[in-house]
C-alpha positions in Angstrom: 47.1 164.5 107.6 46.8 167.9 108.7 50.0 169.5 109.3 50.1 171.3 112.4 51.4 174.8 113.0 55.1 175.2 112.8 56.0 176.3 116.7 58.5 178.9 117.4 61.6 178.7 118.5 61.6 180.2 122.4 64.6 181.4 125.1 64.0 177.9 125.9 64.6 176.5 122.9 68.2 178.5 122.8 69.3 177.3 126.2 68.7 173.3 125.1 70.5 173.6 122.5 73.5 176.1 123.9 73.5 173.8 126.8 73.1 176.1 129.1 70.7 177.6 131.6 67.2 180.2 130.0 68.8 182.8 132.6 72.2 182.6 130.3 70.3 183.5 127.6 68.2 186.2 129.5 71.2 187.9 130.3 72.9 187.5 127.0 69.9 188.8 124.8 69.7 191.3 127.7 73.0 192.6 127.9 72.4 193.1 131.7 75.1 191.0 133.2 78.5 189.7 132.5 79.2 186.0 130.5 82.2 184.6 130.2 83.0 184.5 126.1 82.9 180.5 125.8 78.9 180.6 127.0 78.5 184.1 124.5 80.2 182.4 121.8 77.8 178.8 122.7 74.6 181.0 122.8 74.8 183.3 119.8 76.1 179.6 117.6 72.8 178.2 119.2 70.5 181.6 118.3 72.0 181.7 114.6 71.5 177.7 114.0 67.7 177.8 115.1 67.1 181.4 113.8 66.3 182.6 116.9 66.1 186.8 116.8 65.3 188.4 120.3 61.6 190.3 120.5 62.3 193.9 120.4 59.7 194.7 122.9 60.3 192.0 125.3 63.6 193.3 125.3 63.3 196.8 126.2 60.1 195.7 128.8 63.4 193.3 130.2 66.1 196.2 130.2 63.6 199.1 130.9 64.8 201.0 127.4 63.6 201.5 124.7 66.6 202.8 122.9 64.6 205.7 121.6 64.2 209.5 122.2 61.9 212.3 121.7 62.0 215.8 120.4 59.2 218.0 121.0 59.0 221.3 118.6 56.6 223.8 118.3 56.0 223.7 114.9 57.8 222.6 111.7 57.9 225.6 109.8 60.4 226.8 107.6 63.9 226.0 107.3 65.1 226.8 110.6 64.7 223.1 111.6 66.1 220.8 109.0 69.8 221.6 110.9 69.0 221.1 113.8 66.9 217.8 113.0 70.0 216.3 110.9 72.8 217.4 114.3 70.2 214.9 116.3 70.0 212.0 114.5 73.5 212.0 113.5 74.4 211.5 117.5 71.3 209.1 117.9 72.0 207.1 114.6 75.5 206.5 116.0 74.8 205.6 119.8 71.8 203.8 117.9 68.9 205.5 119.0 65.7 205.8 117.4 65.1 209.3 117.3 60.6 210.6 117.6 59.2 214.1 116.7 56.0 215.7 118.0 55.1 218.8 117.2 52.6 221.1 119.2 51.4 223.7 116.8 48.3 222.9 116.5 47.6 222.9 120.3 50.3 225.6 121.8 52.8 224.6 125.1 51.2 221.6 126.4 50.8 220.8 130.0 52.0 217.5 128.9 53.8 214.9 126.8 51.7 213.9 124.4 50.2 210.5 123.9 52.6 209.7 121.4 55.8 210.5 123.1 56.6 210.8 126.2 57.8 208.5 129.0 56.4 205.3 128.4 58.2 205.0 124.8 61.3 207.3 124.9 64.3 207.0 127.3 64.7 210.9 127.1 63.2 213.7 125.1 64.5 217.2 123.8 62.0 220.3 124.2 62.3 223.2 121.7 61.0 226.1 123.0 57.7 227.0 123.5 56.5 223.3 122.8 55.8 222.4 126.5 54.2 224.5 129.7 56.1 224.8 132.7 53.4 222.6 134.2 54.9 219.7 132.3 58.3 220.3 132.8 57.7 220.4 136.5 55.6 217.2 135.8 58.4 215.6 134.0 61.3 216.9 136.5 59.6 215.3 139.7 59.6 211.8 138.2 63.2 212.3 137.7 62.9 211.9 133.3 65.4 213.0 131.5 65.2 216.2 129.8 66.9 218.7 127.7 65.9 222.1 126.6 66.4 223.8 123.7 66.2 227.8 123.2 65.2 227.8 126.8 66.1 228.2 129.7 64.8 226.3 132.7 62.2 227.5 134.9 63.2 228.5 138.6 64.4 225.6 140.4 64.7 223.0 137.7 67.7 222.3 137.3 67.1 221.2 133.6 69.7 221.1 131.0 69.7 223.6 128.5 71.5 224.4 125.3 71.0 227.7 122.7 73.2 230.1 120.6 74.6 233.2 121.9 72.1 236.0 121.1 73.5 239.2 123.2 77.2 240.2 121.8 76.8 239.2 118.1 73.1 241.1 118.1 75.0 244.3 119.5 78.3 243.6 117.6 75.8 243.4 113.9 73.7 246.8 114.8 77.1 248.5 115.9 78.2 247.7 112.4 75.2 249.2 111.0 76.5 252.4 112.5 80.6 252.3 112.3 81.3 250.8 109.2 77.8 252.5 107.0 76.4 255.0 108.6 73.2 254.0 109.9 71.3 255.4 113.0 67.2 254.6 112.6 67.4 251.2 112.8 64.3 249.1 113.1 64.5 246.4 115.1 61.9 243.3 114.3 61.1 241.3 117.6 60.4 238.1 117.8 57.2 236.1 120.0 56.3 237.2 123.4 58.2 235.4 125.9 60.7 234.1 123.5 64.6 234.5 125.2 66.3 234.3 121.8 64.4 237.8 120.8 64.9 239.3 124.5 68.2 238.8 124.2 69.1 240.1 120.6 66.8 242.9 121.8 69.4 243.7 124.6 72.0 243.5 122.0 70.5 246.4 119.6 69.8 248.3 122.3 73.0 247.9 123.9 74.6 248.7 120.8 72.6 252.2 120.5 73.2 253.1 124.1 77.0 252.8 123.4 77.1 255.2 120.4 74.8 257.4 122.9 71.7 256.9 120.7 68.6 256.9 122.9 66.5 254.3 122.3 63.3 255.1 120.0 60.1 252.7 120.7 58.8 254.1 117.2 61.3 252.0 115.5 60.4 248.6 117.2 58.0 246.2 115.6 56.8 242.9 115.7 58.3 240.4 113.3 57.6 236.9 115.4 60.2 235.1 113.0 57.4 235.4 110.1 57.7 236.7 106.9 53.8 237.5 106.9 54.3 239.4 110.1 58.1 241.4 109.0 56.3 242.4 105.4 53.6 243.7 107.6 55.1 245.3 110.1 57.8 247.5 107.6 54.4 248.4 105.7 53.3 249.8 108.5 56.4 252.0 109.0 56.5 253.3 105.8 52.7 253.9 105.8 53.3 256.3 109.6 56.1 258.1 108.0 58.4 256.8 109.5 61.9 257.4 108.5 64.8 254.5 108.8 67.7 253.7 107.0 68.1 250.1 108.7 66.3 246.9 109.9 67.7 244.4 111.9 65.1 241.0 112.1 65.5 239.3 114.9 65.4 236.0 112.2 66.3 235.8 108.1 62.2 234.6 107.8 61.8 238.0 109.1 64.3 239.6 106.9 62.7 237.9 104.0 59.5 239.5 104.8 61.4 242.5 105.1 62.9 242.5 101.6 59.5 242.1 100.4 57.8 245.1 102.0 61.0 247.1 100.9 61.0 246.2 97.6 57.3 246.8 97.1 57.3 250.2 98.4 60.7 251.0 96.1 63.1 251.4 98.2 66.5 249.5 97.4 68.3 247.3 99.7 70.9 248.4 100.7 71.3 251.9 99.5 68.1 253.1 100.9 67.5 250.8 103.7 70.0 248.2 105.1 68.7 244.4 106.4 70.5 242.3 108.6 69.2 238.9 110.1 69.9 235.9 112.9 70.8 232.8 111.7 72.1 232.2 108.5 69.2 229.9 107.1 70.1 228.0 103.8 67.8 230.4 101.7 69.9 233.8 103.1 73.4 233.7 101.3 70.7 233.5 97.4 68.3 236.3 98.2 69.1 239.4 96.3 71.0 240.8 97.9 72.7 238.2 99.6 71.8 238.7 103.3 74.2 239.8 105.8 73.3 237.7 108.8 74.5 235.8 112.5 75.3 232.8 111.6 73.9 230.7 114.3 75.0 227.0 114.2 71.5 225.1 114.7 73.0 221.7 114.2 75.4 222.2 116.5 73.0 223.1 119.0 71.1 219.7 117.8 74.3 217.3 118.4 75.4 219.4 121.9 71.3 219.0 122.8 71.2 215.3 121.4 74.8 213.9 123.1 73.8 215.8 126.6 70.6 214.0 126.8 72.5 210.4 125.9 74.6 211.6 128.8 71.9 211.8 131.6 70.4 208.9 130.1 73.6 206.9 130.5 75.5 208.1 133.6 72.6 211.2 135.5 74.9 214.1 134.1 75.0 216.9 131.7 76.3 220.6 131.2 73.3 223.0 133.1 73.9 225.4 130.0 75.5 225.4 126.5 76.0 228.4 124.7 76.9 228.0 120.9 78.9 230.3 119.5 78.0 232.5 116.7 79.2 235.1 114.0 78.5 237.7 111.8 79.0 236.8 108.0 79.3 239.7 105.9 77.0 239.9 102.8 75.6 242.8 100.3 72.5 243.6 102.2 74.4 245.9 105.3 76.8 247.7 102.0 79.4 245.0 102.3 81.0 244.2 99.6 83.0 240.6 100.5 
């Protein structure tokens, strides 16, 4: 005699076993309507006895929720991103949400969400600078899809929450420190990528510090850094080969500062005696290069944590702060000439 195929336990089996309606079991599984304690106990007991596990996709379809949020980033290169990921995951994990990550490194800013990530499989999105175009943001905004921007202000007429760090005042203070504490006057600024808001505000702080000390802005002392070691190294090599005189460098981020170190050492210049160097971010390697790097500590993990909380708040009740500026502070080390 051939055995028949084993019948899968269904929601109807659970309802029959518990002595309740199928609708009550559905409400218990999806938690979309109140049930009495006694009925809930009966349903759970029946599910346990029958070894019934609700199919997660069926539950998600019923509730129109995925319990997943997405993160769209420009790229995953360098030491900048892991702390941010950790901050995001610490919040999403505690809230019972999964995290899906997609990079637009090969395509540049996307005009729409990638096929692997978007409204079809997430309840909301965290969007990092330069990963989604204005057209893509507009499309999501018109659909009222929950979004929080990271290190990027929303386009005009789009009230999308943004989480970033305080850039301008910290940049002004670190340049003032180079001038006041160490007597530096010819200070190179290495810019980040075009249209990057962090770079814009850091350069604004740099210019303000010069102006407050009566030092004219010199365009020859501004060069590309691009948040990239190789680009920053080549910029310093170019300045040296052109005979541009400078006694300090403010790199727009620590990755660029590492490239500055390479170029100066290759040219036989010492840090900080010949050239003082400061950066921004306080990445993990910054305390361990030689000499340890004076930099602005940007609490990237906090940025991720706050952005995730803001997104979950939108998903749950539709509200969030329009702008969150995470405080920064200067970490004084030997590269500027300090001896903490």
